[in-house]
N, C-alpha and C positions, 0 to 999 in steps of 0.2 A: 864357319860350318859348323862350330860348338854353340853360336846363337842359334841355326837353326834348328839342331836337336834339340835345344833347351826350348825353343819355340813349339817345336812338334810334341815334346813331352809336355808342355803346359796346356797346348790344346787337347791332349789326350786326358788329362786330368779333369780339365775342366768339362770336356764333353761327357766323362764319365760321370762327373758329379751333378750334371744335369739331366741326365736322362731318369727317366720316370720310368718306375716299374708300371707297366700296362695290366688293365683288368683284363682277366681271362674268363669270359663268361662260362665256356665248357668246364674249365676246371672247377668253377663255383658251383656251377650244375651237379657235378659229381660229389663234390664237397657235401653240399645240401643234400643229396639224395642218400648220402651214408648217413646223415645225422638224422633224416626224418625216419630212415628203416630202423635206426636204434630206437628210437621214440616210440615209432607203432611197436616193436617189440618188447620194449620194457613196460609200455601200458596195455598191452594185450588187446590192440585195437583191431577192429575188423572195417577195412576203408576202400574204397575204390578211389583210383587214380583217374582222373579225368586227361582228356588228350593236353589240356591246357598246362598239367603238370600239377596240379593242385591235389591232395588227398582229402577226402571227404568222406563224411558218414551223416546220412540223414537220420536223425536220432527221433524225430518224432512228426506226424504229420497230424491234422486233423480237419473235420469239416468246415467248408469257406469257400469263398470266390475263388475260383481257380483262375488265376492269370496265366495267359499263354505264353506271355515271356516278360522279363523287365528290360525295359532300355534305358540306354544312357541320360534321357530326358526325365526319367521318373525319379523320384523319392522313395526311399525305403524306410518304412518305420519298423525301430528294431530295438533288442535288448541284446546287449552283446558283451564278451569278455575276451579282451586279447590279451595272450599271454607269448613269454619265449620258451624253448624248448626245456629250459631248466626250471619250470613252473612260476617265473616271475610274470607277476600282472603288470602289464604297462599301460593297459587302457581297460577301463569298465563304464558302461553307460547301460542307465535302465530309462526306458521309453524313448527314443530321441529319433530325431527325422536327420535320415542323412541321403543328400542328393547323390546318385549313382555317379556321375561324372567325376565326383571328389573322392572315391574310392580307389584304393589301389587296387591293379588288376585282380588279383587272386580273389577278392571279397566281392568283385562284382561278378566273378565267375561263379562264387559260391551262390549268391543271389540268383542268379541266372540258372542255376541247377535246380534251387528248390522250386522255380516256376514252370521251366521246360519238363521237370520230371513228372509234373501233375501234382504237385505237392501245393496244397492252400496256403494261404498264410495262415498265421498261427503254427507255423511248421520250425524246427528247429534244427540246424546242420552245426556239425564240427567240423573245421577245415582246417588242414594243416598248408600252409602256403611258402614254397620257396620263395627264396630271396630276391628272386628276379622278378616276381609277380607281387613282392611286398613294397618294401621302401629300398631296394638293392644296394647301393654303395654309399647310402645317406644314411647317418647314424641319427637319432633323436635323442633330447635331452629328457631327462626323467620328468615323468608326467604323475605317475601316482608313486614315485620313488623309485621307478625302474627305468632305467634306458634303454634305449633299442640299439644296438651296437650295428654298425654296416653289416651288410652280408647275413642278416639274420633271418631265418627260418619261424615264421609266427605261426601261431595256435590259435583259432578263433572259435567260440562256441555264441552262434548268432540265434536269438529268437525273431523269426520274421513275423510281425503283427500285421502289416498291412503296408500297401502300395499306393502312391499317389500318381497316376500316371499323369505326365507332363508337368511336374510340379518342379523339377530340377534344372529347368532351363534357366 
């Protein structure tokens, strides 16, 4: 009988040690929303929330060829800066080609917003992207000296220079 209790106790300890805390997407979305609202207030931003969950502000548009939409098979020519909410720049590129299919969902949504809202290339957008539309639970090593922790809200300022349709296949 003593062995059964000992074995049962050992199983409980082992089971407790082996259980993993599961990711709670709803809880993380609430945490992100609080962080985003604080960032918006602290920086006095006037932004729009897209149904996807990203916040954005179209900062500039100019004349040019208007594209009806940008597809996953397209490549965008952009200049961008990616920051964390604390202002740390984790990535920055001047005039680069990025296949849409390789971008985080929030970045893809932002590029689609520029084209679906009638903005021409040579447009600028600022996007605040919740973690679930960015890198999610994945952390990234430091690129420009700033690592991206898991569940990070990202802020991108992007200049859309052009779209190469069908180039990102």
